[in-house]
N, CA and C of each residue as an Amber inpcrd file, in Angstrom:
protein
   546
 -27.4690000  15.4040000  -2.9750000 -25.5450000  15.3020000  -2.8170000
 -25.8140000  15.2130000  -1.0690000 -26.1650000  14.1260000  -0.4150000
 -25.6630000  14.5590000   0.2470000 -24.7320000  13.8520000   1.1290000
 -23.3100000  13.3950000   0.2590000 -22.5040000  14.1400000   1.1770000
 -22.3780000  12.0530000   1.3580000 -23.1860000  11.1490000   1.0790000
 -22.9800000   9.8440000   0.8900000 -23.2260000   8.9300000  -0.1670000
 -22.0810000   8.9010000  -0.7860000 -22.1060000   8.2690000  -2.1380000
 -22.1070000   6.5300000  -2.1780000 -22.3950000   5.8450000  -3.1360000
 -22.1240000   4.4970000  -2.9600000 -20.5650000   4.6750000  -3.9280000
 -20.1540000   3.3980000  -3.4630000 -18.9410000   2.5480000  -3.8410000
 -18.4460000   2.6570000  -4.8010000 -17.4710000   2.2210000  -5.9110000
 -17.9370000   2.2820000  -7.4070000 -17.6430000   0.3570000  -6.8340000
 -17.9220000   0.1190000  -7.9770000 -18.3670000  -1.0160000  -8.4600000
 -19.8580000  -2.1630000  -7.9790000 -20.4140000  -0.7570000  -6.6450000
 -22.2320000  -1.5440000  -6.2750000 -22.5770000  -0.6690000  -6.8630000
 -23.6150000  -1.4050000  -7.2320000 -25.0990000  -1.2390000  -7.4680000
 -26.2180000  -0.1740000  -6.4640000 -26.9020000   0.2350000  -6.5600000
 -27.7820000   0.2970000  -5.7060000 -29.4010000   0.2910000  -5.7380000
 -30.3090000  -0.4160000  -5.6940000 -31.8210000  -0.6110000  -5.7980000
 -32.9090000   0.5960000  -5.1060000 -33.0390000   1.6780000  -6.3780000
 -33.9010000   2.4410000  -6.6550000 -35.7850000   1.3290000  -6.5850000
 -36.3880000   1.8630000  -5.7960000 -38.0460000   0.7560000  -5.6740000
 -38.7410000   2.3420000  -4.7410000 -39.6400000   1.9800000  -6.7100000
 -40.9470000   3.0510000  -6.3970000 -41.9600000   2.7390000  -6.4580000
 -42.3250000   1.6160000  -5.5610000 -43.0090000   0.7290000  -5.9840000
 -44.2870000   1.1690000  -5.1050000 -45.2270000   1.2600000  -6.0950000
 -46.7000000   2.0280000  -5.0420000 -47.2700000   0.6550000  -5.1170000
 -49.3960000   0.7450000  -4.4130000 -50.1410000  -0.6360000  -4.3240000
 -50.8780000  -0.2960000  -5.5530000 -50.6580000  -1.1360000  -5.9980000
 -51.9480000  -1.2390000  -7.0470000 -51.1820000  -1.1400000  -9.0440000
 -52.0110000  -1.2350000 -10.0350000 -51.6650000  -2.0200000 -11.3720000
 -51.3260000  -0.3920000 -12.1510000 -50.0330000  -0.5950000 -11.3020000
 -49.2200000   1.1470000 -12.2260000 -48.4840000   0.2000000 -12.8490000
 -48.0760000   1.5570000 -13.8140000 -46.6780000   1.5580000 -14.5810000
 -45.8540000   2.1590000 -14.0370000 -44.5300000   1.7340000 -14.5310000
 -43.2850000   2.5460000 -14.5100000 -42.5130000   3.5750000 -15.6550000
 -41.9910000   4.1070000 -14.9640000 -41.2060000   4.2830000 -16.4630000
 -39.9850000   5.4840000 -15.3110000 -38.6900000   4.9580000 -16.4590000
 -37.6560000   5.8270000 -15.8230000 -36.9050000   6.3130000 -16.2930000
 -35.5020000   7.8070000 -16.0750000 -34.9080000   8.6000000 -16.8300000
 -33.6430000   8.4020000 -16.3420000 -32.2270000   8.8600000 -16.9720000
 -31.2180000   8.9400000 -16.0370000 -31.3970000  11.2060000 -17.0090000
 -31.0680000  11.0280000 -15.8970000 -30.5370000  12.8500000 -16.5170000
 -31.4420000  12.8230000 -16.9200000 -32.5160000  13.1270000 -17.3280000
 -33.6080000  13.4880000 -17.8820000 -34.3120000  12.6630000 -19.2100000
 -33.5170000  11.7550000 -19.7020000 -33.5910000  11.0270000 -20.3660000
 -33.9890000   9.3730000 -20.4330000 -35.0850000   9.3390000 -21.1280000
 -35.7090000   8.2480000 -20.9360000 -34.6190000   6.6000000 -20.5470000
 -35.0340000   5.7500000 -19.8800000 -34.1090000   4.6200000 -19.7510000
 -35.3980000   4.0240000 -20.4630000 -35.2940000   2.9140000 -22.2960000
 -35.5960000   2.0470000 -22.2910000 -35.6780000   1.3480000 -22.3330000
 -37.1950000   0.5200000 -22.5630000 -37.5770000  -1.0470000 -21.5940000
 -37.1460000  -0.9960000 -20.0670000 -37.3070000  -0.2170000 -19.7240000
 -37.3450000  -0.4620000 -18.3410000 -38.6500000   0.3380000 -17.1310000
 -39.3210000  -0.7130000 -16.9150000 -40.8090000  -0.7230000 -16.9340000
 -41.2310000  -1.3700000 -15.7130000 -39.9570000  -1.7720000 -15.3020000
 -40.2940000  -1.8740000 -13.9980000 -40.9370000  -1.3430000 -11.9950000
 -41.5200000  -1.8510000 -11.4680000 -40.6180000  -0.5280000 -10.1200000
 -39.9920000  -0.6390000  -8.9760000 -38.5890000  -1.5460000  -9.6280000
 -37.2610000  -1.6120000  -8.9060000 -36.6420000  -1.7310000 -10.3130000
 -35.7300000  -0.3220000  -9.9280000 -34.5220000   0.0820000 -10.8930000
 -32.7690000  -0.2710000 -10.1640000 -32.4830000  -1.3450000 -10.8500000
 -30.6650000  -0.8450000 -10.4180000 -29.9820000  -0.0300000 -11.1220000
 -28.8560000   0.5700000  -9.8640000 -28.1870000   1.6800000 -10.7090000
 -27.2560000   1.1570000 -10.4190000 -26.4860000   1.7410000 -11.6680000
 -24.7180000   1.1380000 -11.5840000 -24.3720000   2.5410000 -11.6980000
 -24.6260000   3.3620000 -12.3940000 -23.9640000   4.6710000 -12.3320000
 -24.4770000   5.6380000 -12.6770000 -23.1830000   7.1370000 -11.9610000
 -24.2100000   8.2990000 -11.7610000 -25.1880000   8.9810000 -12.1200000
 -25.6170000   9.5070000 -11.6820000 -26.7900000  10.9660000 -12.2170000
 -27.6540000  11.1700000 -11.7200000 -28.2510000  12.2090000 -11.9390000
 -30.1750000  12.0880000 -11.6280000 -31.1510000  11.1830000 -12.6930000
 -31.8630000   9.7530000 -11.0360000 -32.3630000   9.4890000 -11.7680000
 -34.0430000   9.7250000 -11.2950000 -34.2970000   9.5980000 -12.2510000
 -36.5290000  10.0960000 -11.8590000 -37.5010000   8.7300000 -12.4760000
 -38.3940000   8.5810000 -11.4620000 -39.2630000   7.3350000 -12.4750000
 -40.6910000   8.3380000 -12.5260000 -41.4040000   7.9020000 -13.4320000
 -42.9050000   8.8210000 -13.7170000 -44.1210000   7.4100000 -13.2970000
 -44.4790000   7.4720000 -12.6960000 -44.8380000   6.4320000 -11.8600000
 -46.8690000   6.6040000 -12.5400000 -47.6950000   6.0700000 -13.7020000
 -48.9410000   6.3600000 -13.8160000 -49.6340000   5.3480000 -13.1530000
 -50.5510000   5.8790000 -12.1370000 -51.0350000   5.1750000 -11.1910000
 -52.3150000   4.5100000 -11.9840000 -53.1020000   3.5540000 -11.4020000
 -54.5370000   2.1310000 -12.2790000 -54.9090000   3.7810000 -11.8220000
 -55.3030000   4.8710000 -10.9370000 -56.4140000   6.0200000 -11.9710000
 -56.3570000   7.1570000 -12.9260000 -55.4830000   6.7500000 -12.7960000
 -54.5340000   7.7200000 -14.1850000 -53.0190000   8.5800000 -13.7950000
 -53.7510000   9.2200000 -12.2810000 -52.4350000  10.3960000 -12.3900000
 -51.3930000   9.7540000 -11.6590000 -50.5650000  10.1610000 -12.3580000
 -48.9400000  10.4720000 -12.3380000 -47.9040000  10.6550000 -10.8830000
 -46.9380000  10.1470000 -10.9750000 -46.6380000  10.6220000  -9.2490000
 -45.1270000   9.8000000  -9.6690000 -44.2600000  11.5540000  -9.3520000
 -42.5570000  11.0510000  -9.9590000 -41.8530000  11.1630000  -8.1250000
 -40.6950000  10.7760000  -8.7120000 -39.9080000  10.6730000  -7.6130000
 -38.4230000  10.8300000  -8.5960000 -37.5210000  11.6010000  -7.7470000
 -36.0660000  12.0660000  -8.2100000 -35.0220000  11.7560000  -7.1720000
 -33.5180000  10.6820000  -7.7970000 -32.5630000  10.8840000  -6.4820000
 -31.2080000  11.6050000  -7.4020000 -30.0130000  12.1800000  -6.7820000
 -29.3090000  12.2790000  -7.1890000 -27.9440000  10.8900000  -6.7820000
 -27.8170000  10.3330000  -7.2150000 -26.9560000   9.4000000  -7.6180000
 -25.2910000   9.2090000  -7.5030000 -24.5910000   9.2850000  -6.3920000
 -23.0640000   9.4450000  -6.3720000 -22.3110000   8.9230000  -6.2370000
 -21.2040000   8.2830000  -6.1920000 -19.9690000   6.9170000  -6.1780000
 -19.0360000   7.5960000  -6.0190000 -18.0230000   6.9300000  -5.2970000
 -16.7670000   7.2270000  -4.6690000 -15.9170000   6.4290000  -5.2660000
 -14.6960000   7.0450000  -5.8210000 -13.9320000   5.6530000  -6.2530000
 -13.7310000   5.3620000  -5.0840000 -12.8770000   4.3690000  -4.8090000
 -12.2300000   3.4000000  -3.8400000 -11.4520000   3.8100000  -4.0170000
 -10.5410000   3.8750000  -3.2850000  -9.2330000   4.3630000  -2.6430000
  -7.9590000   3.5010000  -3.1180000  -7.0150000   4.7370000  -3.2250000
  -6.0250000   4.8040000  -4.2880000  -4.8730000   4.2320000  -3.6730000
  -4.0000000   2.7090000  -3.9800000  -3.7610000   2.4400000  -2.5040000
  -2.1600000   1.6460000  -3.2340000  -0.9820000   1.6000000  -2.4690000
   0.6960000   1.3020000  -3.0560000   0.7910000  -0.1990000  -2.2570000
   1.2790000  -1.0500000  -2.6370000   1.1170000  -1.9540000  -2.3340000
   2.4340000  -1.4620000  -1.9650000   3.4610000  -2.0650000  -0.9080000
   4.7530000  -1.9880000   0.2390000   5.1560000  -2.9650000   0.7090000
   6.0980000  -2.7140000   0.8850000   7.4450000  -3.4600000   1.7400000
   7.6330000  -3.3780000   2.5330000   8.0510000  -4.2900000   4.2980000
   7.8620000  -3.8890000   5.5020000   9.1300000  -4.1540000   5.9390000
  10.2600000  -3.4050000   6.4730000  11.7550000  -4.3840000   6.4500000
  11.8720000  -3.8760000   8.1720000  12.5100000  -5.1840000   8.6650000
  12.9360000  -5.2220000   9.8610000  13.5940000  -6.1270000  10.3040000
  14.3910000  -5.7410000  11.3260000  15.7040000  -6.4210000  11.8740000
  15.8250000  -7.6450000  12.4960000  16.2410000  -8.7200000  12.0850000
  16.2890000 -10.1480000  12.7250000  17.6730000 -10.1840000  12.9850000
  17.2550000 -10.5970000  14.2220000  18.5450000 -10.5110000  15.0130000
  19.2330000 -11.4480000  14.6690000  18.7500000 -12.5510000  14.8470000
  19.6350000 -13.8460000  14.6880000  19.4930000 -14.7060000  13.2290000
  19.1440000 -13.7190000  11.8660000  19.2160000 -14.3110000  10.3010000
  18.4900000 -15.3620000   9.8450000  16.6950000 -16.0300000  10.9960000
  16.4330000 -16.9570000  10.9700000  14.8400000 -16.2300000   9.6010000
  15.0720000 -15.1190000   9.4190000  13.6490000 -14.6120000   8.5420000
  12.1200000 -14.5320000   9.5610000  12.8200000 -14.4750000  10.6430000
  11.2830000 -14.3840000  11.6450000  11.8410000 -12.5680000  12.8990000
  10.6970000 -12.6770000  12.2580000  10.5150000 -11.1030000  13.6520000
   9.4420000 -10.8430000  14.5000000   9.2150000  -9.4310000  15.3250000
   8.2580000  -9.0660000  14.8440000   8.5660000  -7.5890000  13.8470000
   7.3370000  -7.2660000  13.5860000   6.4780000  -6.0410000  13.4850000
   5.8390000  -5.4230000  13.4970000   5.9050000  -3.8350000  13.2690000
   5.1390000  -2.9090000  13.0160000   3.7320000  -2.7290000  12.1940000
   2.6760000  -3.4590000  11.7390000   1.9410000  -3.2080000  10.5950000
   2.0560000  -2.0500000  10.4590000   1.4610000  -0.7440000  11.4130000
   1.3080000   0.4130000  11.9800000   2.4180000   0.8520000  10.6600000
   3.5040000   0.8710000  10.4830000   4.8620000   1.6040000   9.7140000
   4.3480000   1.6360000   8.4760000   3.5700000   0.9830000   7.8910000
   2.9150000   0.6490000   6.4480000   2.1600000   1.4590000   6.3410000
   1.6330000   2.6010000   6.7800000   0.2490000   3.1290000   6.2190000
   0.4680000   4.2830000   6.0350000   1.4510000   5.2450000   5.8700000
   1.6400000   6.1320000   5.6210000   2.1270000   5.8500000   3.4680000
   3.0170000   4.9570000   3.4110000   3.9660000   4.0190000   1.9720000
   2.1110000   4.0660000   1.5260000   1.7070000   3.0140000   2.1490000
  -0.0840000   2.5680000   1.1610000  -0.9860000   3.4860000   0.7180000
  -1.0730000   4.4880000   1.7530000  -1.8010000   5.5250000   1.3610000
  -1.5620000   6.9950000   0.8330000  -0.4620000   7.3790000   1.1180000
   0.4600000   7.7960000   0.3080000   0.2690000   9.5570000   1.4080000
   0.2030000   9.3240000   2.4230000   0.2170000  10.4390000   3.5100000
  -0.9320000  10.5470000   3.1070000  -2.4220000   9.9840000   2.5730000
  -4.2070000  11.1400000   2.2260000  -4.6530000  10.5520000   3.4160000
  -5.1740000  11.6120000   3.9520000  -5.1820000  12.1620000   5.1490000
  -7.4190000  11.9040000   5.4060000  -7.7050000  11.5930000   4.3930000
  -8.9060000  11.1220000   4.4530000  -9.4660000   9.2620000   4.6030000
  -7.8080000   8.6190000   4.1960000  -8.3200000   7.4190000   4.6520000
  -7.7680000   6.7950000   5.8110000  -7.5570000   5.7540000   6.5260000
  -7.4240000   5.1640000   7.7570000  -7.2750000   3.9190000   7.1040000
  -6.8680000   2.9980000   8.2100000  -7.4420000   1.5080000   8.3280000
  -8.4540000   0.7290000   9.2700000  -8.6100000   0.5100000   7.9630000
  -9.9390000  -0.8300000   9.0180000  -9.6780000  -1.7940000   9.6640000
  -8.4530000  -3.1390000   9.5330000  -8.0170000  -3.8700000   9.5970000
  -6.5970000  -4.5510000   9.2250000  -5.5200000  -5.3680000   9.4980000
  -4.6650000  -6.2010000   9.3990000  -5.4870000  -7.5420000   8.6250000
  -4.5880000  -8.3320000   7.3320000  -5.1340000 -10.1050000   7.4500000
  -4.2450000  -9.9660000   6.4640000  -4.5140000 -12.0910000   7.0310000
  -3.4740000 -12.8490000   6.5260000  -4.2770000 -14.1990000   5.7600000
  -3.3830000 -14.6690000   4.9330000  -4.3580000 -16.0250000   4.2650000
  -3.4180000 -16.9010000   5.4830000  -4.0130000 -18.3490000   5.4820000
  -3.4390000 -19.2000000   5.7420000  -3.4170000 -20.4420000   4.7790000
  -2.5290000 -21.2340000   5.0060000  -2.4650000 -22.2430000   4.2250000
  -3.7420000 -22.2370000   3.1390000  -4.9640000 -22.8430000   4.0040000
  -5.9960000 -23.5710000   3.4120000  -6.9620000 -21.6520000   2.6020000
  -6.2570000 -20.7740000   2.5100000  -6.7490000 -19.0380000   1.9700000
  -7.9600000 -18.7470000   2.5970000  -8.0190000 -18.9410000   3.8550000
  -8.7820000 -18.4040000   4.4470000  -7.9810000 -17.3630000   5.3040000
  -9.1290000 -16.1000000   5.8040000  -8.3570000 -14.9050000   5.9670000
  -7.8640000 -14.7170000   7.6810000  -6.9640000 -14.4810000   7.6100000
  -6.6700000 -14.5500000   8.7970000  -7.1050000 -13.0120000   9.8470000
  -8.0650000 -12.4110000  10.6290000  -7.4600000 -11.0130000  10.7830000
  -6.2640000 -10.8860000  11.9660000  -5.2930000 -10.3160000  12.3500000
  -4.0880000 -10.0770000  13.1320000  -4.6940000  -9.4860000  14.4880000
  -4.9240000  -9.6490000  14.7490000  -5.2070000  -8.6110000  16.4640000
  -4.3630000  -7.6970000  16.8880000  -3.2940000  -7.8020000  16.8760000
  -2.3810000  -7.1720000  17.4000000  -0.8610000  -6.2590000  15.9800000
  -1.7730000  -5.9770000  15.3170000  -0.6290000  -5.7500000  14.3400000
   0.7190000  -4.8540000  15.1030000   0.2690000  -4.5550000  16.2090000
   1.7630000  -3.4360000  16.3170000   2.5300000  -4.0290000  17.2940000
   2.2060000  -5.8070000  16.9240000   3.1620000  -6.4960000  16.9130000
   3.5220000  -7.6760000  16.3000000   3.2140000  -8.1980000  14.7010000
   3.0410000  -8.5320000  14.6780000   4.1250000 -10.0940000  13.8270000
   4.2610000 -10.9760000  14.3350000   5.5330000 -12.2100000  14.5160000
   4.9530000 -12.1140000  13.3130000   5.6780000 -12.3200000  12.3770000
   5.4740000 -13.4650000  10.0790000   5.2440000 -15.3570000  11.2050000
   4.6760000 -15.6340000  10.4850000   4.3310000 -16.8600000  10.5610000
   5.1460000 -17.3520000   9.2010000   5.4530000 -16.9750000   8.0760000
   6.6290000 -17.6350000   7.0120000   7.1630000 -16.5190000   6.6320000
   8.7710000 -16.9820000   5.7090000   9.5810000 -15.8400000   5.8470000
   8.9050000 -15.5010000   4.7520000   9.3890000 -13.4410000   4.5190000
   8.9410000 -12.6710000   3.0840000   7.3750000 -12.9530000   3.1220000
   6.5680000 -13.5750000   4.0690000   4.7740000 -13.6400000   4.7180000
   4.3090000 -11.8170000   4.1180000   2.7520000 -12.2610000   3.3590000
   2.2980000 -11.2030000   2.7330000   1.2240000 -11.1310000   3.7970000
   0.9170000 -10.2290000   4.0310000  -0.0650000  -9.8420000   4.4800000
  -0.6030000  -7.8670000   4.2980000  -1.7360000  -8.2540000   4.3170000
  -2.8750000  -7.6130000   3.7970000  -3.5520000  -6.2280000   4.3770000
  -3.6580000  -4.8940000   4.0940000  -4.0690000  -3.4820000   4.9500000
  -5.7120000  -3.0040000   3.8250000  -7.0340000  -3.5080000   4.5210000
  -8.1930000  -3.1840000   4.1020000  -8.0260000  -1.7210000   4.1870000
  -8.2490000  -0.7230000   3.4580000  -7.7680000   0.8150000   4.3500000
  -9.2930000   1.5650000   3.7660000  -9.8680000   2.2430000   4.4810000
 -11.3510000   3.1060000   3.9200000 -10.8680000   4.2330000   3.7720000
 -12.1760000   4.5880000   3.3440000 -12.0710000   6.6160000   2.7010000
 -12.9810000   6.6790000   3.7090000 -13.3550000   8.0570000   3.3860000
 -13.8060000   8.4820000   4.5300000 -16.1620000   8.2010000   4.4590000
 -16.7020000   7.6190000   3.4590000 -17.4140000   7.1430000   2.6000000
 -17.5400000   5.4970000   3.0680000 -16.1660000   5.2630000   3.8170000
 -16.8080000   3.4490000   4.0470000 -16.0110000   2.6250000   2.9680000
 -15.7290000   3.2530000   1.5060000 -15.4520000   2.5650000  -0.0620000
 -14.1080000   2.2320000   0.9120000 -13.5510000   0.5760000   0.3220000
 -12.8420000  -0.1150000   0.4920000 -11.5290000   0.0290000  -0.2100000
 -10.4060000  -0.9550000  -0.4400000 -10.0000000  -1.3620000  -1.3040000
  -8.4150000  -2.0390000  -0.1030000  -7.7950000  -2.6550000  -1.2410000
  -7.0760000  -3.7710000   0.0850000  -5.8270000  -3.7110000  -1.1320000
  -4.1550000  -4.3200000   0.4200000  -3.4640000  -3.3050000  -0.2390000
  -2.0330000  -4.6610000  -0.1890000  -1.3300000  -4.6730000  -0.5150000
  -0.4490000  -5.7040000  -0.2390000   0.8220000  -5.2830000   1.0190000
   1.2050000  -6.1150000   1.9370000   2.4820000  -5.4480000   2.9030000
   3.4340000  -6.7260000   2.8600000   4.7950000  -6.5600000   2.1690000
   5.8070000  -7.8440000   2.2600000   5.9930000  -7.7030000   3.2290000
   6.1950000  -8.7180000   3.8270000   7.2270000  -8.5880000   5.1370000
   8.5830000  -9.0680000   4.9170000   9.8120000  -8.2500000   5.6270000
  11.1300000  -8.5290000   4.7720000  11.6120000  -8.2970000   6.0400000
  13.2820000  -8.8850000   6.4130000  13.6960000  -8.3610000   7.0300000
  15.6040000  -7.8570000   6.6760000  15.5620000  -7.0750000   7.8800000
  17.3810000  -6.2550000   7.3850000  18.1960000  -7.7430000   7.7620000
  18.9020000  -8.3510000   6.0710000  20.3400000  -8.8770000   6.5330000
  21.3410000  -8.2470000   6.2810000  21.1230000  -7.1560000   7.0040000
  22.2960000  -6.2270000   6.2480000  23.8470000  -7.0380000   7.8750000
  24.6820000  -7.7240000   7.4850000  24.7250000  -8.0580000   8.4450000
  26.9880000  -6.8700000   8.9280000  27.0320000  -6.9730000  10.2200000
  27.8700000  -6.2600000  10.0390000  28.9510000  -6.3490000  10.9750000
  30.4120000  -6.0810000  10.1800000  32.0810000  -6.9480000  10.2350000
  32.9080000  -6.5350000  11.2310000  33.1110000  -6.8740000  11.6600000
  33.8000000  -5.9540000  13.2770000  35.5220000  -5.9980000  11.5480000
  36.1060000  -5.5340000  11.4780000  37.4760000  -6.1190000  11.8530000
  38.0470000  -6.2430000  12.7230000  39.7010000  -6.7970000  12.2090000
  40.7200000  -7.0540000  14.1720000  40.3690000  -5.5530000  14.1760000
  41.5470000  -4.9270000  15.3400000  41.8940000  -4.2170000  15.5150000
  43.5790000  -3.9250000  15.8750000  44.1460000  -4.6460000  15.7000000
  45.3680000  -4.4860000  16.4350000  46.7330000  -3.8970000  16.8980000
  46.9980000  -3.9770000  17.7860000  47.6200000  -2.3240000  18.9880000
  48.9970000  -2.4770000  19.4800000  49.1990000  -2.2660000  20.2650000
  50.7200000  -2.3210000  20.6140000  50.3660000  -1.2730000  22.3190000
  50.9260000  -1.9700000  23.9680000  50.4070000  -1.4430000  24.0410000
  52.0700000  -1.2120000  25.3640000  52.3290000   0.5010000  24.2100000
  53.7370000   0.5250000  24.7490000  53.9570000   0.9130000  26.1030000
  53.3720000   1.0880000  26.5830000  53.9210000   1.6310000  28.0330000
  53.3300000   0.6140000  28.8810000  53.0510000  -0.5670000  28.4050000
  53.0670000  -1.8960000  29.6070000  51.7960000  -1.7180000  30.2930000
  50.7640000  -0.6000000  30.6950000  49.4110000  -0.0700000  31.5670000
  48.9170000  -0.8530000  31.3100000  48.3160000  -1.1130000  30.0690000
  47.3450000  -2.3330000  30.1410000  46.6400000  -1.9060000  29.4300000
  46.6850000  -0.5690000  28.7350000  45.8580000   0.4750000  27.4800000
  46.8810000   0.7680000  26.4920000  45.5910000   0.0510000  25.5500000
  45.9410000   1.2530000  24.2030000  46.0440000   1.8920000  23.5170000
C-alpha cells in the first residue's frame, strides 16, 4: 500500500522473469491461481499477489506485491446556461463554471481539460475554456476530470442559453403641471 493504486478497468503486468529454465506459480491472497505458470501475470483485481519461482538449481525464490485499485471519479453531467443577448443560440461560456456541478464539490477531483467532437468525431481540445463560444446551438462539450491518483472520467456539459425575454409594459401618465416631468 504505497498510495499509488491502479485505475479501475486497467490491468497491470507482474513480471517475475528470472534467467534460466524456471517454473512459476502465482498466488492471490494466499490461494494458488491454477494454470498460471508463466513468468508474466496480468492483474485485473486488487489483492496480494505472490509468485513462487523454482529456479533451475531447485532453489525457490518468492516475490509479493499488494495491488490496489482506485475507482474512476463519479461525475454528474450538467447544463451550463449563459445569456444570449441577440437570441441567435450562440454566446460565450466560462466552462469552469460547470466544474462544481460535475464533481459535486469533491475536493479530490480536478479538471484536466475540456473538449468537443467535431463533425468527423475528432476530439478538439478547448484552448480557452474560460471564454468558449459555442459552435452549434445546444452544443455538448466534455470535461475530463481526474482524481488524486490520475484516474479519470468524462462528463457531458450541455451549453444552453437563457431565452427569458424581458417585456416592459407601456407606462402612460400625465404631466399635470406641464413641467415636462411626470
